[in-house]
N, C-alpha and C positions, 0 to 999 in steps of 0.2 A: 235165566241172566247166570254165566258163570262165573266164580267167585273173581277170576281179574276182572270181568266185566264191572263185577257188582263194586272192587276194591276200585276202580279207577275211576268212579262219581263220586264217592267221597272227597272231601275236603283235604283228608290225609291220605287219601289214594295215593298218592307217588310215595308215599313213605313206609305202607305196605307193600306198595309193589316190591320196591326196591328191598326189604327184609324177604320176599319169598325168592328175590334172586340173589341171594346170599351177600346180602349189603347189611350191616348191621348199621341199626339207626344211630344217628349225630345225638350227641347231648342236645341239641336244640331240636331235632325232632323228635327226642324223647317226652321233652316239652311240652310237645304241640300235641304231643299222644296223652298223654297226663289230663293236660286241657278240653281235649274231643269229648263230647258228648258220645260218640259212636261205639260204645262198649264193644257191640254186638261185633261191629264191622271188626274192629280190632283182635277180638276172640278168634272170627275166622278164620282171619291172617295164623295168629299164633296156632290154633289148631291145626291147623295145613303142614305145619313147620313141624310140631309135636309127632304129628302121624307118620311124615315123613321119616323120622330118625327110628319110631317105636312101634310104627304100628297101632294097633290096639290091645298092646297092653300095658298095664297100670301095674307097677311095683307096689310092692306094702311089705314093712317088715314087723316082725311080732316079738315087740320089745313090751319091757315095763321101765317107766322110769322112777328112778330112786334120788329123791328130794333129802339126800341125806341131815341135812341140820336147814333148820328156819332163822338160826343166827344171823343176825346181819347188821354191820355198822355203815353200811352205805346209802341209808334211808331215800331208796328211789322212791318218785312220790308216782310213780306207773306201776306199784308195786303191793297186792294184798297181802301178800305171801308172807313175809319176811318178818319177825319179831328182834326188838334188841334184846343186847345178853341176857339181863338179868330179868325177864319179864316171865311172869305164870305160865305162858303158851309155846316157850321157847324151848326146844329141844336138837338133839344130836345124837344120832343113830351110833350104837357103837358097832363095834367090825363084828361080831354075833351075829347083831341084828341085819347087818348088811349080807351077809354070807345066809342067812334065813329067809331072809327074801328072796333073793335070784333063787336059792335051791328051789324052794315054794313055787316060784315061775317057772322053772325048768320043769318040775315036775307035772306042775298042771298045766301051763300053756304052751313049752314046745320051747319059750323063747331065743333068737336068737340075737337080742341085744339087749343089754341096758345104758339106757343112758342116765349118764347120774349131775345132778345139778342140783346146788343148794343156795346159801346165802352164804357174803362174805365173812365168817366165820374166823375171830383171829386168833381164836384161842385152839386152835388145830395145827399142827405141825405138817408137817410135807410126809412123815412117818406115817400120818393117820393113809393116808394117800394111797401110799406106795403098797403098803399092808392090804387096803381092798381090794387094792385092784389086782394085785399078784394072788391071791385066795380068788379071786372071779374067774381068773384065766385060768391057775393051775387044777380047782376043782370044778370047773364049768367051760371046759375049753372050745367048746361051740358057740358058745356065749362070745358076742363082741363086745368089749367094751369103748362106748360112747360117752367120753365126758370131758366137764368143766370150762365153762366161757372161758374167752381171754382174759375178764373182771377177775372170775378166781383165780386163773393162772397168777396175774397178777400179785392180789391176796394173799398167796402164799408165797411170794420171792418176798414180798415187804416183811412178811413174819420171820423168814428166813434169812433175812436180808443178804439177799443173792440174786441172780439176774432170772428172768423169766425165761431167758432159755435155757440155761443150767436147771430150773424145774420143767419146762418138756421135757427136756434129756431124761431127766431121771425119772418121771413120771413115765415116760415112753417105755425105759429098761422095764418098769414095773409092770409094763402091763397094758397101758392106755393106747387105746388103736388110732384113736381119730376124734375131732375135737368138734362140740356144735358150736353155732356162730350165735350165741347169745352174747350178749353184752354192746353188741353193737346199736339195736335199737334204730338211730338215725346218727349217721356220720356225719354230723355239722354239730362242733362242741356250742353251736350259739341256741341250737335245740339242747343239748345235753345237759347244758348251764339253765337250762328252767327246769327240765324231767328229770334227772340225777346230775346233779352237781358235783357229786362227791364220788363218782365213777370216773374210768378211765378215758383218757380224751379220744376221741377217733383216730386222731397217727397213732396211740399207742395201741388198739387194736387192729388196727391194717399193721403195725410192726409185729405183735407177740404172734398172728394167722400166718404173717411170711417165715417167721423164726419157725413154728410147728410144719409148715410146707417145707421147711430147710432142712426138717429131720426125718422126713417121709411121714407126718403124721397128716392126713389129707382130713378136710372140714367141711362143714356146710356154713353157707354165708345166710343170715337173717336178714328182714328189716322188719320193725315195730313201725306199723302207720297208723294215723287217727289217731291224732293227739295234736301238739303245737307243728307242727311240721309244715311247710310251704312244700306244694310242687318244686320249684328248684330245689328243695333241700334233698327229694327225694331224688332227683335227675345227679344232684351231687352224690348223695350214698351208695347209688348204682353204679355209676363209672367210678368212683374210687373202689370200689367191689374186681369192676372192669380193668381196671390198670393194674391192679393185685395178679388178678386172674390170667393177664399176658407178661406177665412176669413169672411167674410158679406154675402154675397148671393145677394149683392147691385143692382149690373147691372142688368139691362133688357135686355141690347142691345149693341152690336155691329155694328161702321158703319163707315167704313175706306172710306176714299176721298181724290183724289189727288189732290195735289196744282195747280191752276191753275196762270200763274205769268203775264199775262200782268196785266199791270200798278201799278206791283209794287216793290219796291226797289230792291228786288233780281233780276228782270227783268232787270231794268235802269244800276245796276251795273256788269250784264255781269254774275251771279253767277248762275241764271236756267233762259235759254233761250227759254225752250218749254216743255209741260206738255208730261206726259208719257205715255197718250195715253188706250187703253181701253184694252190691255192684260192684261196691267199691272191691273189694277182693278179686271180681272178674276181670277187673281192669287191670289191678296187679299185678295179678298171673299171665293174662297177655300178652302187657307190657313186658316183662318178664322172659317170656320168652324169646319175645321182639330183641329183646337187648341181649340174651346172654346165647341165642342158637350158637353150635359151634361151640362155644366158649367154655359154658358152665353145660354137662349134660343135661341135668336133672332138676325137674319145676317140681316143689311138694305143696298138693293140692290144700293145706291147710283145713284138713277138718276139725281141728281141735278147737279153737274160736269162731267157727263161721258153722259149726256141723255137720252132719253127714250130707245132707241134700247139694247146700252150694260145693260141697268138694264132689260129686257128681256131676255137677256142671262144669266146674274148673279142668277135670279132666278135657272137655272139650274146649276149651278155654286156653291149653297150652300146658298144661300140668302133666306128667306124664308119671308121677309115684307120689300113694294115698297119704302117705305117711306112715305112722307106728299105730300099733294095737294101746300104746303109753298105759297099759294098767300101772293102778297108783299114784298116776298124777296130780300133784298138788297147788301148784302156784298156777293154772285158770282156775284151777274150782274155787280157791279161796274171791274168788269176784265173783261166785254163786250165777256164770253165765248160763252154766249149762251139764250135765253128767259131763266127765271127760273121760272114760274110760271104753273103751271100745273093744270087744275081742275079734280074733282075725277071722270067724264066721263073718262077722258082722261086716265088715271090711270088705270079703271075697263078693256076699251077695252085693253088696252096693256100688260094687263096680262092676258086676253084672246084671244088673238093671242098669245100670248109663250105657251099655252096651259096650263094657269093654272086657280084656281079659285078667282076671285078677295072677299076680306072680308073684309069689314068696320072693325075698333079696337079701343077703345079708349086710354087715357093716359098710361094706365096700360096693353095693349096688350092685353086685354077682347075683344073678338068679340064680333061685335053687331050684 
């Protein structure tokens, strides 16, 4: 039986058939897909769409993640990484330590990107970031700077008593090239009030991303699911991103990842006791492809929180990018969920095993 005939036998078949004809699912359609148990059929349709655009190519980036500080005053209940300012385990890297880490990674691994993220540290002035970005770009011009979540940008603006637009402009001048999507979690304030009440609002995240796009700073969009959100909350999150992308075109990729409860306050208070598992990831990947196809080009496989095996399967469910090597990652590793380091050779092997062609990319998804 052909894929089209299989799809039409499903109770969500008309939604999938419309998607294959180039019609984006409506918000009501998206809710029906989320409620459906027909994960594999959704994945079949998403896989077709991905292969139409990318064939059997799966990109990845050779990068490190530089968690420059774990000092944070936001106290998010989903985070096992942060430490209060006076905690014995609190740290902030010096500029010489940042240079040394990037230099080592360039010489040992030939990285093409440094992903810079940390806590909301009120002791750091904007010059700290400007000097770090400027040093990386001048000393390692082939290494892209992909850095700082919208909530970190907001923290810097509050410390400096200036606007987030001014902060973004100064950081771009210093060497910032693109912005990661962290800090979005679920773009519904009722959810944020539970898991991250001190963090920026949904509208602030969207506003800061729009400001970044207006300055020519492309970004990724993320979604952290699997905690207290409902399916309707996920729909609201995804279509908030749709509306902004239709306005600016500034998002390069979408990255869904599941919440890891280990060592977090959400686990300690019994709100979330376990992760959501691989099938939920495949559903999120597939629905993301159906919703964002032709709008946000790249869907990332999210190996970091789900492991290599699920990321391999995600390539058949609509993902086209494997993500990065993320050597040195500390945030997810604090949950104790799994090893969060992966070399480029292991990524290439995993992609080949899945029947795809591994292709290294740069910061802007240009194939090298």
